[in-house]
N, CA, C, O and CB atoms as a CASP TS submission, in Angstrom:
PFRMAT TS
TARGET T0000
AUTHOR 0000-0000-0000
METHOD Language model
MODEL 1
PARENT N/A
ATOM      1  N   MET     1    -119.158 167.485 145.377  1.00  0.00           N
ATOM      2  CA  MET     1    -118.115 168.684 145.499  1.00  0.00           C
ATOM      3  C   MET     1    -117.038 167.899 146.539  1.00  0.00           C
ATOM      4  O   MET     1    -117.359 167.079 147.399  1.00  0.00           O
ATOM      5  CB  MET     1    -118.888 170.346 146.236  1.00  0.00           C
ATOM      6  N   VAL     2    -115.657 168.379 146.226  1.00  0.00           N
ATOM      7  CA  VAL     2    -114.682 167.778 146.944  1.00  0.00           C
ATOM      8  C   VAL     2    -114.299 169.041 147.819  1.00  0.00           C
ATOM      9  O   VAL     2    -114.192 170.167 147.333  1.00  0.00           O
ATOM     10  CB  VAL     2    -113.499 167.090 146.027  1.00  0.00           C
ATOM     11  N   SER     3    -114.092 168.727 149.245  1.00  0.00           N
ATOM     12  CA  SER     3    -113.719 169.650 150.200  1.00  0.00           C
ATOM     13  C   SER     3    -112.461 169.309 150.874  1.00  0.00           C
ATOM     14  O   SER     3    -112.473 168.225 151.456  1.00  0.00           O
ATOM     15  CB  SER     3    -114.739 169.806 151.129  1.00  0.00           C
ATOM     16  N   ILE     4    -111.444 169.954 150.920  1.00  0.00           N
ATOM     17  CA  ILE     4    -110.221 169.569 151.505  1.00  0.00           C
ATOM     18  C   ILE     4    -110.221 170.106 153.049  1.00  0.00           C
ATOM     19  O   ILE     4    -110.044 171.293 153.322  1.00  0.00           O
ATOM     20  CB  ILE     4    -108.996 170.161 150.620  1.00  0.00           C
ATOM     21  N   GLY     5    -110.436 169.112 154.001  1.00  0.00           N
ATOM     22  CA  GLY     5    -110.503 169.589 155.313  1.00  0.00           C
ATOM     23  C   GLY     5    -109.190 169.640 156.016  1.00  0.00           C
ATOM     24  O   GLY     5    -109.099 170.338 157.026  1.00  0.00           O
ATOM     25  N   ILE     6    -108.026 168.874 155.518  1.00  0.00           N
ATOM     26  CA  ILE     6    -106.718 169.057 156.090  1.00  0.00           C
ATOM     27  C   ILE     6    -105.658 168.473 155.196  1.00  0.00           C
ATOM     28  O   ILE     6    -105.837 167.512 154.448  1.00  0.00           O
ATOM     29  CB  ILE     6    -106.647 168.443 157.457  1.00  0.00           C
ATOM     30  N   GLU     7    -104.417 169.217 155.360  1.00  0.00           N
ATOM     31  CA  GLU     7    -103.419 168.735 154.463  1.00  0.00           C
ATOM     32  C   GLU     7    -102.200 168.410 155.594  1.00  0.00           C
ATOM     33  O   GLU     7    -102.028 168.972 156.675  1.00  0.00           O
ATOM     34  CB  GLU     7    -103.023 169.933 153.190  1.00  0.00           C
ATOM     35  N   ALA     8    -101.459 167.379 155.021  1.00  0.00           N
ATOM     36  CA  ALA     8    -100.495 166.923 156.050  1.00  0.00           C
ATOM     37  C   ALA     8     -99.126 166.713 155.141  1.00  0.00           C
ATOM     38  O   ALA     8     -99.239 166.431 153.948  1.00  0.00           O
ATOM     39  CB  ALA     8    -101.055 165.446 156.881  1.00  0.00           C
ATOM     40  N   GLU     9     -97.883 166.856 155.735  1.00  0.00           N
ATOM     41  CA  GLU     9     -96.699 166.633 155.074  1.00  0.00           C
ATOM     42  C   GLU     9     -96.169 165.421 155.819  1.00  0.00           C
ATOM     43  O   GLU     9     -96.218 165.450 157.049  1.00  0.00           O
ATOM     44  CB  GLU     9     -95.748 167.881 155.063  1.00  0.00           C
ATOM     45  N   GLY    10     -95.708 164.442 155.250  1.00  0.00           N
ATOM     46  CA  GLY    10     -94.868 163.293 155.895  1.00  0.00           C
ATOM     47  C   GLY    10     -95.752 162.127 155.874  1.00  0.00           C
ATOM     48  O   GLY    10     -96.952 162.194 156.138  1.00  0.00           O
ATOM     49  N   TRP    11     -95.134 161.066 155.556  1.00  0.00           N
ATOM     50  CA  TRP    11     -95.855 159.835 155.278  1.00  0.00           C
ATOM     51  C   TRP    11     -96.519 159.387 156.552  1.00  0.00           C
ATOM     52  O   TRP    11     -97.657 158.926 156.464  1.00  0.00           O
ATOM     53  CB  TRP    11     -94.919 158.735 154.719  1.00  0.00           C
ATOM     54  N   ALA    12     -95.912 159.475 157.770  1.00  0.00           N
ATOM     55  CA  ALA    12     -96.431 159.115 159.127  1.00  0.00           C
ATOM     56  C   ALA    12     -97.718 159.968 159.445  1.00  0.00           C
ATOM     57  O   ALA    12     -98.723 159.504 159.984  1.00  0.00           O
ATOM     58  CB  ALA    12     -95.289 159.371 160.255  1.00  0.00           C
ATOM     59  N   GLN    13     -97.574 161.126 159.088  1.00  0.00           N
ATOM     60  CA  GLN    13     -98.744 161.885 159.468  1.00  0.00           C
ATOM     61  C   GLN    13     -99.973 161.450 158.532  1.00  0.00           C
ATOM     62  O   GLN    13    -101.056 161.118 159.013  1.00  0.00           O
ATOM     63  CB  GLN    13     -98.427 163.462 159.352  1.00  0.00           C
ATOM     64  N   MET    14     -99.723 161.479 157.206  1.00  0.00           N
ATOM     65  CA  MET    14    -100.640 161.169 156.362  1.00  0.00           C
ATOM     66  C   MET    14    -101.375 159.778 156.834  1.00  0.00           C
ATOM     67  O   MET    14    -102.596 159.664 156.949  1.00  0.00           O
ATOM     68  CB  MET    14     -99.993 161.131 155.017  1.00  0.00           C
ATOM     69  N   LEU    15    -100.554 158.889 157.051  1.00  0.00           N
ATOM     70  CA  LEU    15    -101.332 157.517 157.428  1.00  0.00           C
ATOM     71  C   LEU    15    -102.027 157.663 158.692  1.00  0.00           C
ATOM     72  O   LEU    15    -103.142 157.151 158.787  1.00  0.00           O
ATOM     73  CB  LEU    15    -100.356 156.237 157.580  1.00  0.00           C
ATOM     74  N   HIS    16    -101.542 158.273 159.653  1.00  0.00           N
ATOM     75  CA  HIS    16    -102.067 158.587 161.059  1.00  0.00           C
ATOM     76  C   HIS    16    -103.587 159.126 160.560  1.00  0.00           C
ATOM     77  O   HIS    16    -104.603 158.513 160.887  1.00  0.00           O
ATOM     78  CB  HIS    16    -101.011 159.871 162.015  1.00  0.00           C
ATOM     79  N   PHE    17    -103.622 160.292 159.765  1.00  0.00           N
ATOM     80  CA  PHE    17    -104.910 160.860 159.566  1.00  0.00           C
ATOM     81  C   PHE    17    -105.949 159.999 158.758  1.00  0.00           C
ATOM     82  O   PHE    17    -107.163 160.090 158.941  1.00  0.00           O
ATOM     83  CB  PHE    17    -104.712 162.135 158.899  1.00  0.00           C
ATOM     84  N   VAL    18    -105.403 159.216 157.914  1.00  0.00           N
ATOM     85  CA  VAL    18    -106.311 158.206 157.307  1.00  0.00           C
ATOM     86  C   VAL    18    -106.781 157.079 158.337  1.00  0.00           C
ATOM     87  O   VAL    18    -107.962 156.743 158.424  1.00  0.00           O
ATOM     88  CB  VAL    18    -105.568 157.531 156.086  1.00  0.00           C
ATOM     89  N   SER    19    -105.857 156.576 159.036  1.00  0.00           N
ATOM     90  CA  SER    19    -106.367 155.811 160.102  1.00  0.00           C
ATOM     91  C   SER    19    -107.482 156.292 161.098  1.00  0.00           C
ATOM     92  O   SER    19    -108.364 155.574 161.571  1.00  0.00           O
ATOM     93  CB  SER    19    -105.313 155.513 160.808  1.00  0.00           C
ATOM     94  N   LEU    20    -107.301 157.552 161.322  1.00  0.00           N
ATOM     95  CA  LEU    20    -108.333 158.414 162.345  1.00  0.00           C
ATOM     96  C   LEU    20    -109.757 158.449 161.395  1.00  0.00           C
ATOM     97  O   LEU    20    -110.823 158.759 161.927  1.00  0.00           O
ATOM     98  CB  LEU    20    -107.651 160.305 162.746  1.00  0.00           C
ATOM     99  N   GLY    21    -109.688 158.134 160.067  1.00  0.00           N
ATOM    100  CA  GLY    21    -110.932 158.408 159.291  1.00  0.00           C
ATOM    101  C   GLY    21    -111.159 159.824 158.634  1.00  0.00           C
ATOM    102  O   GLY    21    -112.199 160.178 158.077  1.00  0.00           O
ATOM    103  N   VAL    22    -110.017 160.574 158.791  1.00  0.00           N
ATOM    104  CA  VAL    22    -110.270 161.950 158.143  1.00  0.00           C
ATOM    105  C   VAL    22    -110.366 162.138 156.837  1.00  0.00           C
ATOM    106  O   VAL    22    -110.867 163.168 156.386  1.00  0.00           O
ATOM    107  CB  VAL    22    -109.387 162.787 158.431  1.00  0.00           C
ATOM    108  N   GLY    23    -109.855 161.078 155.999  1.00  0.00           N
ATOM    109  CA  GLY    23    -110.007 160.920 154.641  1.00  0.00           C
ATOM    110  C   GLY    23    -109.023 160.006 154.004  1.00  0.00           C
ATOM    111  O   GLY    23    -108.813 158.949 154.599  1.00  0.00           O
ATOM    112  N   LEU    24    -108.328 160.253 152.801  1.00  0.00           N
ATOM    113  CA  LEU    24    -107.617 159.376 152.011  1.00  0.00           C
ATOM    114  C   LEU    24    -106.109 160.139 151.866  1.00  0.00           C
ATOM    115  O   LEU    24    -105.997 161.348 152.067  1.00  0.00           O
ATOM    116  CB  LEU    24    -108.454 159.098 150.554  1.00  0.00           C
ATOM    117  N   ALA    25    -105.201 159.453 151.569  1.00  0.00           N
ATOM    118  CA  ALA    25    -103.852 159.858 151.091  1.00  0.00           C
ATOM    119  C   ALA    25    -103.346 159.379 149.913  1.00  0.00           C
ATOM    120  O   ALA    25    -103.675 158.222 149.647  1.00  0.00           O
ATOM    121  CB  ALA    25    -102.949 159.562 151.953  1.00  0.00           C
ATOM    122  N   THR    26    -102.608 159.969 149.099  1.00  0.00           N
ATOM    123  CA  THR    26    -101.909 159.353 148.003  1.00  0.00           C
ATOM    124  C   THR    26    -100.406 159.505 148.223  1.00  0.00           C
ATOM    125  O   THR    26     -99.801 160.573 148.319  1.00  0.00           O
ATOM    126  CB  THR    26    -102.342 159.970 146.659  1.00  0.00           C
ATOM    127  N   VAL    27     -99.858 158.183 148.295  1.00  0.00           N
ATOM    128  CA  VAL    27     -98.534 157.837 148.599  1.00  0.00           C
ATOM    129  C   VAL    27     -97.841 157.195 147.542  1.00  0.00           C
ATOM    130  O   VAL    27     -98.490 156.768 146.588  1.00  0.00           O
ATOM    131  CB  VAL    27     -98.484 157.051 149.699  1.00  0.00           C
ATOM    132  N   ASN    28     -96.569 157.065 147.585  1.00  0.00           N
ATOM    133  CA  ASN    28     -95.747 156.309 146.682  1.00  0.00           C
ATOM    134  C   ASN    28     -95.648 154.829 147.167  1.00  0.00           C
ATOM    135  O   ASN    28     -96.074 154.542 148.285  1.00  0.00           O
ATOM    136  CB  ASN    28     -94.342 156.964 146.571  1.00  0.00           C
ATOM    137  N   GLY    29     -95.157 153.988 146.446  1.00  0.00           N
ATOM    138  CA  GLY    29     -94.872 152.694 146.856  1.00  0.00           C
ATOM    139  C   GLY    29     -94.032 152.211 147.949  1.00  0.00           C
ATOM    140  O   GLY    29     -94.125 151.049 148.345  1.00  0.00           O
ATOM    141  N   CYS    30     -93.173 153.099 148.481  1.00  0.00           N
ATOM    142  CA  CYS    30     -92.348 152.913 149.311  1.00  0.00           C
ATOM    143  C   CYS    30     -92.972 153.017 150.757  1.00  0.00           C
ATOM    144  O   CYS    30     -92.338 152.738 151.775  1.00  0.00           O
ATOM    145  CB  CYS    30     -91.335 153.749 149.020  1.00  0.00           C
ATOM    146  N   VAL    31     -94.203 153.422 150.739  1.00  0.00           N
ATOM    147  CA  VAL    31     -94.957 153.596 152.125  1.00  0.00           C
ATOM    148  C   VAL    31     -95.718 152.360 152.367  1.00  0.00           C
ATOM    149  O   VAL    31     -96.499 151.902 151.532  1.00  0.00           O
ATOM    150  CB  VAL    31     -95.997 154.872 152.162  1.00  0.00           C
ATOM    151  N   THR    32     -95.473 151.789 153.581  1.00  0.00           N
ATOM    152  CA  THR    32     -96.204 150.441 153.942  1.00  0.00           C
ATOM    153  C   THR    32     -97.318 150.816 154.827  1.00  0.00           C
ATOM    154  O   THR    32     -97.194 151.311 155.947  1.00  0.00           O
ATOM    155  CB  THR    32     -95.244 149.329 154.704  1.00  0.00           C
ATOM    156  N   ALA    33     -98.491 150.517 154.181  1.00  0.00           N
ATOM    157  CA  ALA    33     -99.910 150.813 155.057  1.00  0.00           C
ATOM    158  C   ALA    33     -99.964 149.641 156.199  1.00  0.00           C
ATOM    159  O   ALA    33     -99.555 148.482 156.118  1.00  0.00           O
ATOM    160  CB  ALA    33    -101.481 150.698 153.958  1.00  0.00           C
ATOM    161  N   GLY    34    -100.573 150.283 157.239  1.00  0.00           N
ATOM    162  CA  GLY    34    -100.927 149.386 158.377  1.00  0.00           C
ATOM    163  C   GLY    34    -101.975 148.308 157.983  1.00  0.00           C
ATOM    164  O   GLY    34    -102.554 148.324 156.897  1.00  0.00           O
ATOM    165  N   SER    35    -102.157 147.449 158.865  1.00  0.00           N
ATOM    166  CA  SER    35    -103.150 146.292 158.564  1.00  0.00           C
ATOM    167  C   SER    35    -104.592 146.958 158.601  1.00  0.00           C
ATOM    168  O   SER    35    -105.501 146.269 158.137  1.00  0.00           O
ATOM    169  CB  SER    35    -103.026 145.000 159.732  1.00  0.00           C
ATOM    170  N   ASP    36    -104.904 148.192 159.089  1.00  0.00           N
ATOM    171  CA  ASP    36    -106.174 148.769 159.399  1.00  0.00           C
ATOM    172  C   ASP    36    -106.355 149.503 158.015  1.00  0.00           C
ATOM    173  O   ASP    36    -107.482 149.991 157.942  1.00  0.00           O
ATOM    174  CB  ASP    36    -106.200 149.756 160.806  1.00  0.00           C
ATOM    175  N   LEU    37    -105.603 149.721 156.926  1.00  0.00           N
ATOM    176  CA  LEU    37    -105.628 150.476 155.777  1.00  0.00           C
ATOM    177  C   LEU    37    -105.758 149.555 154.598  1.00  0.00           C
ATOM    178  O   LEU    37    -105.267 148.427 154.648  1.00  0.00           O
ATOM    179  CB  LEU    37    -104.437 151.333 155.691  1.00  0.00           C
ATOM    180  N   VAL    38    -106.400 149.990 153.538  1.00  0.00           N
ATOM    181  CA  VAL    38    -106.307 149.234 152.422  1.00  0.00           C
ATOM    182  C   VAL    38    -105.597 150.150 151.345  1.00  0.00           C
ATOM    183  O   VAL    38    -105.770 151.367 151.290  1.00  0.00           O
ATOM    184  CB  VAL    38    -107.707 148.713 152.008  1.00  0.00           C
ATOM    185  N   THR    39    -104.791 149.441 150.507  1.00  0.00           N
ATOM    186  CA  THR    39    -103.996 150.205 149.325  1.00  0.00           C
ATOM    187  C   THR    39    -104.625 150.015 148.086  1.00  0.00           C
ATOM    188  O   THR    39    -105.090 148.889 147.910  1.00  0.00           O
ATOM    189  CB  THR    39    -102.523 149.735 149.130  1.00  0.00           C
ATOM    190  N   ARG    40    -104.774 150.947 147.059  1.00  0.00           N
ATOM    191  CA  ARG    40    -105.118 150.696 145.810  1.00  0.00           C
ATOM    192  C   ARG    40    -104.201 151.258 144.829  1.00  0.00           C
ATOM    193  O   ARG    40    -103.878 152.427 145.041  1.00  0.00           O
ATOM    194  CB  ARG    40    -106.362 151.115 145.610  1.00  0.00           C
ATOM    195  N   PRO    41    -103.663 150.635 143.706  1.00  0.00           N
ATOM    196  CA  PRO    41    -102.761 151.362 142.824  1.00  0.00           C
ATOM    197  C   PRO    41    -103.442 152.512 142.082  1.00  0.00           C
ATOM    198  O   PRO    41    -104.672 152.540 142.055  1.00  0.00           O
ATOM    199  CB  PRO    41    -102.157 150.413 141.832  1.00  0.00           C
ATOM    200  N   ILE    42    -102.798 153.365 141.540  1.00  0.00           N
ATOM    201  CA  ILE    42    -103.214 154.484 140.714  1.00  0.00           C
ATOM    202  C   ILE    42    -102.427 154.259 139.465  1.00  0.00           C
ATOM    203  O   ILE    42    -101.272 154.675 139.381  1.00  0.00           O
ATOM    204  CB  ILE    42    -102.953 155.923 141.380  1.00  0.00           C
ATOM    205  N   ALA    43    -103.065 153.559 138.408  1.00  0.00           N
ATOM    206  CA  ALA    43    -102.511 153.333 137.319  1.00  0.00           C
ATOM    207  C   ALA    43    -101.902 154.448 136.284  1.00  0.00           C
ATOM    208  O   ALA    43    -100.897 154.298 135.589  1.00  0.00           O
ATOM    209  CB  ALA    43    -103.369 152.653 136.819  1.00  0.00           C
ATOM    210  N   ASP    44    -102.669 155.492 136.339  1.00  0.00           N
ATOM    211  CA  ASP    44    -102.368 156.672 135.493  1.00  0.00           C
ATOM    212  C   ASP    44    -101.350 157.670 135.846  1.00  0.00           C
ATOM    213  O   ASP    44    -101.103 158.649 135.143  1.00  0.00           O
ATOM    214  CB  ASP    44    -103.483 157.367 135.346  1.00  0.00           C
ATOM    215  N   LEU    45    -100.766 157.392 136.960  1.00  0.00           N
ATOM    216  CA  LEU    45     -99.806 158.414 137.437  1.00  0.00           C
ATOM    217  C   LEU    45     -98.480 158.095 136.888  1.00  0.00           C
ATOM    218  O   LEU    45     -98.194 156.938 136.580  1.00  0.00           O
ATOM    219  CB  LEU    45     -99.740 158.492 138.973  1.00  0.00           C
ATOM    220  N   ALA    46     -97.594 159.152 136.742  1.00  0.00           N
ATOM    221  CA  ALA    46     -96.409 158.986 136.103  1.00  0.00           C
ATOM    222  C   ALA    46     -95.493 158.098 137.207  1.00  0.00           C
ATOM    223  O   ALA    46     -95.714 158.189 138.414  1.00  0.00           O
ATOM    224  CB  ALA    46     -95.793 160.474 135.667  1.00  0.00           C
ATOM    225  N   PRO    47     -94.611 157.369 136.742  1.00  0.00           N
ATOM    226  CA  PRO    47     -93.673 156.538 137.668  1.00  0.00           C
ATOM    227  C   PRO    47     -92.849 157.533 138.439  1.00  0.00           C
ATOM    228  O   PRO    47     -92.489 158.576 137.893  1.00  0.00           O
ATOM    229  CB  PRO    47     -92.676 155.505 136.835  1.00  0.00           C
ATOM    230  N   VAL    48     -92.511 157.232 139.783  1.00  0.00           N
ATOM    231  CA  VAL    48     -91.664 157.799 140.655  1.00  0.00           C
ATOM    232  C   VAL    48     -90.272 157.745 140.235  1.00  0.00           C
ATOM    233  O   VAL    48     -89.843 156.634 139.924  1.00  0.00           O
ATOM    234  CB  VAL    48     -91.823 157.236 141.864  1.00  0.00           C
ATOM    235  N   THR    49     -89.527 158.697 140.174  1.00  0.00           N
ATOM    236  CA  THR    49     -87.859 158.526 139.989  1.00  0.00           C
ATOM    237  C   THR    49     -87.093 158.838 141.214  1.00  0.00           C
ATOM    238  O   THR    49     -87.251 159.901 141.814  1.00  0.00           O
ATOM    239  CB  THR    49     -87.238 159.534 138.841  1.00  0.00           C
ATOM    240  N   TYR    50     -86.305 157.964 141.573  1.00  0.00           N
ATOM    241  CA  TYR    50     -85.346 158.405 142.629  1.00  0.00           C
ATOM    242  C   TYR    50     -83.908 158.444 142.116  1.00  0.00           C
ATOM    243  O   TYR    50     -83.458 157.753 141.202  1.00  0.00           O
ATOM    244  CB  TYR    50     -85.422 157.462 143.852  1.00  0.00           C
ATOM    245  N   SER    51     -83.284 159.313 142.806  1.00  0.00           N
ATOM    246  CA  SER    51     -81.826 159.358 142.457  1.00  0.00           C
ATOM    247  C   SER    51     -80.978 159.279 143.729  1.00  0.00           C
ATOM    248  O   SER    51     -81.378 159.620 144.842  1.00  0.00           O
ATOM    249  CB  SER    51     -81.474 160.679 141.661  1.00  0.00           C
ATOM    250  N   VAL    52     -79.826 158.818 143.461  1.00  0.00           N
ATOM    251  CA  VAL    52     -78.831 158.987 144.440  1.00  0.00           C
ATOM    252  C   VAL    52     -77.963 160.041 144.265  1.00  0.00           C
ATOM    253  O   VAL    52     -77.418 160.194 143.172  1.00  0.00           O
ATOM    254  CB  VAL    52     -78.116 157.916 144.564  1.00  0.00           C
ATOM    255  N   LEU    53     -77.741 160.844 145.247  1.00  0.00           N
ATOM    256  CA  LEU    53     -76.864 162.107 145.268  1.00  0.00           C
ATOM    257  C   LEU    53     -75.608 161.908 145.817  1.00  0.00           C
ATOM    258  O   LEU    53     -75.597 161.506 146.981  1.00  0.00           O
ATOM    259  CB  LEU    53     -77.452 163.198 146.008  1.00  0.00           C
ATOM    260  N   VAL    54     -74.454 162.107 145.216  1.00  0.00           N
ATOM    261  CA  VAL    54     -73.118 162.110 145.923  1.00  0.00           C
ATOM    262  C   VAL    54     -72.194 162.983 145.201  1.00  0.00           C
ATOM    263  O   VAL    54     -72.227 163.224 143.994  1.00  0.00           O
ATOM    264  CB  VAL    54     -72.499 160.696 146.038  1.00  0.00           C
ATOM    265  N   ARG    55     -71.302 163.464 146.130  1.00  0.00           N
ATOM    266  CA  ARG    55     -70.314 164.432 145.405  1.00  0.00           C
ATOM    267  C   ARG    55     -69.378 163.628 144.609  1.00  0.00           C
ATOM    268  O   ARG    55     -69.109 162.475 144.945  1.00  0.00           O
ATOM    269  CB  ARG    55     -69.470 165.354 146.414  1.00  0.00           C
ATOM    270  N   PRO    56     -68.806 164.255 143.436  1.00  0.00           N
ATOM    271  CA  PRO    56     -67.874 163.561 142.659  1.00  0.00           C
ATOM    272  C   PRO    56     -66.899 162.866 143.238  1.00  0.00           C
ATOM    273  O   PRO    56     -66.660 161.670 143.069  1.00  0.00           O
ATOM    274  CB  PRO    56     -67.324 164.298 141.889  1.00  0.00           C
ATOM    275  N   ASP    57     -66.260 163.724 144.014  1.00  0.00           N
ATOM    276  CA  ASP    57     -65.012 163.260 144.831  1.00  0.00           C
ATOM    277  C   ASP    57     -65.280 162.012 145.714  1.00  0.00           C
ATOM    278  O   ASP    57     -64.318 161.325 146.057  1.00  0.00           O
ATOM    279  CB  ASP    57     -64.514 164.441 145.797  1.00  0.00           C
ATOM    280  N   ASP    58     -66.408 161.717 146.058  1.00  0.00           N
ATOM    281  CA  ASP    58     -66.721 160.543 146.858  1.00  0.00           C
ATOM    282  C   ASP    58     -66.955 159.265 146.203  1.00  0.00           C
ATOM    283  O   ASP    58     -67.083 158.213 146.830  1.00  0.00           O
ATOM    284  CB  ASP    58     -67.816 160.796 147.592  1.00  0.00           C
ATOM    285  N   LEU    59     -67.019 159.384 144.695  1.00  0.00           N
ATOM    286  CA  LEU    59     -67.265 158.282 143.926  1.00  0.00           C
ATOM    287  C   LEU    59     -66.441 157.215 144.147  1.00  0.00           C
ATOM    288  O   LEU    59     -66.841 156.051 144.139  1.00  0.00           O
ATOM    289  CB  LEU    59     -67.232 158.571 142.687  1.00  0.00           C
ATOM    290  N   ALA    60     -65.100 157.611 144.380  1.00  0.00           N
ATOM    291  CA  ALA    60     -64.035 156.568 144.477  1.00  0.00           C
ATOM    292  C   ALA    60     -63.888 155.850 146.009  1.00  0.00           C
ATOM    293  O   ALA    60     -63.201 154.865 146.277  1.00  0.00           O
ATOM    294  CB  ALA    60     -62.618 157.306 144.060  1.00  0.00           C
ATOM    295  N   GLU    61     -64.738 156.638 146.930  1.00  0.00           N
ATOM    296  CA  GLU    61     -64.664 156.111 148.261  1.00  0.00           C
ATOM    297  C   GLU    61     -65.414 154.622 148.210  1.00  0.00           C
ATOM    298  O   GLU    61     -66.495 154.426 147.656  1.00  0.00           O
ATOM    299  CB  GLU    61     -65.386 157.197 149.339  1.00  0.00           C
ATOM    300  N   THR    62     -64.657 153.657 148.871  1.00  0.00           N
ATOM    301  CA  THR    62     -65.160 152.118 148.754  1.00  0.00           C
ATOM    302  C   THR    62     -66.524 151.778 149.263  1.00  0.00           C
ATOM    303  O   THR    62     -67.190 150.942 148.654  1.00  0.00           O
ATOM    304  CB  THR    62     -64.229 151.185 149.535  1.00  0.00           C
ATOM    305  N   ARG    63     -67.018 152.400 150.401  1.00  0.00           N
ATOM    306  CA  ARG    63     -68.440 152.180 150.806  1.00  0.00           C
ATOM    307  C   ARG    63     -69.425 152.793 149.813  1.00  0.00           C
ATOM    308  O   ARG    63     -70.426 152.192 149.423  1.00  0.00           O
ATOM    309  CB  ARG    63     -68.698 152.779 152.208  1.00  0.00           C
ATOM    310  N   ILE    64     -69.098 153.969 149.443  1.00  0.00           N
ATOM    311  CA  ILE    64     -70.179 154.686 148.439  1.00  0.00           C
ATOM    312  C   ILE    64     -70.222 153.872 147.120  1.00  0.00           C
ATOM    313  O   ILE    64     -71.232 153.557 146.489  1.00  0.00           O
ATOM    314  CB  ILE    64     -69.743 156.338 148.050  1.00  0.00           C
ATOM    315  N   ARG    65     -68.855 153.576 146.811  1.00  0.00           N
ATOM    316  CA  ARG    65     -68.944 152.861 145.526  1.00  0.00           C
ATOM    317  C   ARG    65     -69.757 151.295 145.523  1.00  0.00           C
ATOM    318  O   ARG    65     -70.383 150.778 144.598  1.00  0.00           O
ATOM    319  CB  ARG    65     -67.383 152.693 145.055  1.00  0.00           C
ATOM    320  N   GLY    66     -69.511 150.803 146.816  1.00  0.00           N
ATOM    321  CA  GLY    66     -70.444 149.466 146.991  1.00  0.00           C
ATOM    322  C   GLY    66     -71.716 149.594 147.091  1.00  0.00           C
ATOM    323  O   GLY    66     -72.400 148.631 146.743  1.00  0.00           O
ATOM    324  N   VAL    67     -72.336 150.737 147.559  1.00  0.00           N
ATOM    325  CA  VAL    67     -73.703 150.873 147.644  1.00  0.00           C
ATOM    326  C   VAL    67     -74.371 151.194 146.111  1.00  0.00           C
ATOM    327  O   VAL    67     -75.474 150.774 145.758  1.00  0.00           O
ATOM    328  CB  VAL    67     -73.980 152.030 148.724  1.00  0.00           C
ATOM    329  N   LEU    68     -73.533 151.968 145.337  1.00  0.00           N
ATOM    330  CA  LEU    68     -73.825 152.334 144.020  1.00  0.00           C
ATOM    331  C   LEU    68     -73.794 151.073 143.150  1.00  0.00           C
ATOM    332  O   LEU    68     -74.698 150.836 142.350  1.00  0.00           O
ATOM    333  CB  LEU    68     -72.854 153.395 143.534  1.00  0.00           C
ATOM    334  N   ASP    69     -72.747 150.278 143.320  1.00  0.00           N
ATOM    335  CA  ASP    69     -72.686 148.907 142.814  1.00  0.00           C
ATOM    336  C   ASP    69     -73.986 148.110 142.965  1.00  0.00           C
ATOM    337  O   ASP    69     -74.626 147.628 142.030  1.00  0.00           O
ATOM    338  CB  ASP    69     -71.592 148.181 143.512  1.00  0.00           C
ATOM    339  N   VAL    70     -74.218 148.054 143.951  1.00  0.00           N
ATOM    340  CA  VAL    70     -75.624 147.331 144.493  1.00  0.00           C
ATOM    341  C   VAL    70     -76.769 147.730 143.660  1.00  0.00           C
ATOM    342  O   VAL    70     -77.346 146.976 142.876  1.00  0.00           O
ATOM    343  CB  VAL    70     -76.028 147.749 146.060  1.00  0.00           C
ATOM    344  N   ILE    71     -77.083 149.054 143.896  1.00  0.00           N
ATOM    345  CA  ILE    71     -78.063 149.870 143.272  1.00  0.00           C
ATOM    346  C   ILE    71     -78.160 149.585 141.744  1.00  0.00           C
ATOM    347  O   ILE    71     -79.163 149.125 141.198  1.00  0.00           O
ATOM    348  CB  ILE    71     -77.738 151.325 143.535  1.00  0.00           C
ATOM    349  N   GLU    72     -76.936 149.932 141.088  1.00  0.00           N
ATOM    350  CA  GLU    72     -76.809 149.689 139.698  1.00  0.00           C
ATOM    351  C   GLU    72     -77.094 148.174 139.308  1.00  0.00           C
ATOM    352  O   GLU    72     -77.859 147.880 138.389  1.00  0.00           O
ATOM    353  CB  GLU    72     -75.412 150.111 139.272  1.00  0.00           C
ATOM    354  N   SER    73     -76.551 147.421 139.928  1.00  0.00           N
ATOM    355  CA  SER    73     -76.913 145.812 139.451  1.00  0.00           C
ATOM    356  C   SER    73     -78.379 145.440 139.731  1.00  0.00           C
ATOM    357  O   SER    73     -78.820 144.458 139.133  1.00  0.00           O
ATOM    358  CB  SER    73     -75.959 144.632 140.324  1.00  0.00           C
ATOM    359  N   SER    74     -79.084 146.028 140.468  1.00  0.00           N
ATOM    360  CA  SER    74     -80.436 145.738 140.696  1.00  0.00           C
ATOM    361  C   SER    74     -81.580 146.311 139.496  1.00  0.00           C
ATOM    362  O   SER    74     -82.736 145.932 139.303  1.00  0.00           O
ATOM    363  CB  SER    74     -80.711 146.360 142.118  1.00  0.00           C
ATOM    364  N   VAL    75     -80.736 147.422 138.749  1.00  0.00           N
ATOM    365  CA  VAL    75     -81.817 148.185 138.037  1.00  0.00           C
ATOM    366  C   VAL    75     -81.862 147.504 136.625  1.00  0.00           C
ATOM    367  O   VAL    75     -80.848 147.344 135.945  1.00  0.00           O
ATOM    368  CB  VAL    75     -81.496 149.858 137.946  1.00  0.00           C
ATOM    369  N   PRO    76     -82.981 147.158 136.280  1.00  0.00           N
ATOM    370  CA  PRO    76     -83.172 146.336 134.836  1.00  0.00           C
ATOM    371  C   PRO    76     -82.535 147.100 133.675  1.00  0.00           C
ATOM    372  O   PRO    76     -82.581 146.640 132.534  1.00  0.00           O
ATOM    373  CB  PRO    76     -84.824 146.122 134.423  1.00  0.00           C
TER
END
């Protein structure tokens, strides 16, 4: 039987409770676990999709366009 003793929102809180020995957490690949924790991939979960949000009028702004160009050039 599984019993949920605590729920936490936010990566930092989740990692903190795992470090205290309260249980485990499911996090995405962007989260860096401390040296006191062990990570294991979960193969059967759907991939995480990230999106960039920008107002259409800002697409021509040089700094925003530069960031988008870097992101787009790194995607296979």
